[in-house]
C-alpha positions as CSV (number, residue, x, y, z in Angstrom):
1,M,13.0,36.7,24.3
2,P,10.2,34.7,22.5
3,R,11.0,32.7,19.4
4,K,10.1,34.0,16.0
5,R,7.2,32.2,14.3
6,E,8.1,30.0,11.4
7,P,6.3,31.1,8.2
8,E,3.3,28.9,7.3
9,K,4.0,26.4,4.6
10,K,1.6,26.6,1.7
11,K,-0.1,23.4,0.9
12,P,-0.2,22.4,-2.8
13,A,-3.5,22.7,-4.6
14,F,-4.8,19.4,-5.8
15,K,-6.9,18.9,-8.9
16,H,-9.9,16.8,-8.0
17,E,-10.5,16.0,-11.7
18,A,-7.1,14.5,-12.2
19,Y,-6.7,11.4,-14.4
20,I,-3.9,8.9,-14.2
21,E,-3.8,6.4,-17.1
22,G,-4.0,2.8,-15.9
23,S,-4.5,3.7,-12.2
24,G,-7.8,1.9,-11.8
25,S,-10.4,3.1,-9.3
26,V,-10.8,3.4,-5.6
27,V,-13.4,0.9,-4.2
28,D,-14.4,0.5,-0.6
29,E,-13.6,-3.1,0.5
30,K,-13.3,-4.9,3.8
31,I,-9.7,-5.4,4.9
32,T,-10.3,-9.1,5.4
33,D,-11.5,-9.5,1.8
34,T,-8.4,-7.6,0.6
35,L,-6.1,-9.8,2.6
36,K,-7.7,-13.0,1.3
37,K,-7.6,-11.9,-2.3
38,N,-4.0,-10.4,-2.3
39,Y,-1.9,-11.7,0.6
40,M,-2.9,-15.3,1.0
41,P,-2.1,-16.4,-2.5
42,Y,1.3,-14.6,-2.2
43,A,2.0,-16.2,1.2
44,M,1.1,-19.7,-0.1
45,S,3.3,-19.3,-3.2
46,V,6.2,-18.3,-1.0
47,T,5.6,-21.2,1.3
48,A,5.3,-23.7,-1.6
49,S,8.4,-22.2,-3.2
50,S,10.5,-22.6,0.0
51,L,9.3,-26.2,0.5
52,H,10.1,-27.0,-3.1
53,T,13.6,-25.7,-2.9
54,G,14.3,-27.3,0.5
55,S,15.1,-24.1,2.2
56,C,13.0,-24.7,5.3
57,S,14.8,-23.6,8.4
58,I,13.0,-25.7,11.0
């Protein structure tokens, strides 16, 4: 006997004109630029912090 079809789930309707306060804007940007701007300063601060505290595990 064939299985019963599952009822289709309704997708929520999104408002295209939605506004979220303080959310900023979406801007196209190269991933390499994003990494240089966001990740590299973080990675360097973590490295400097671990060297400063002497927790290097080499």
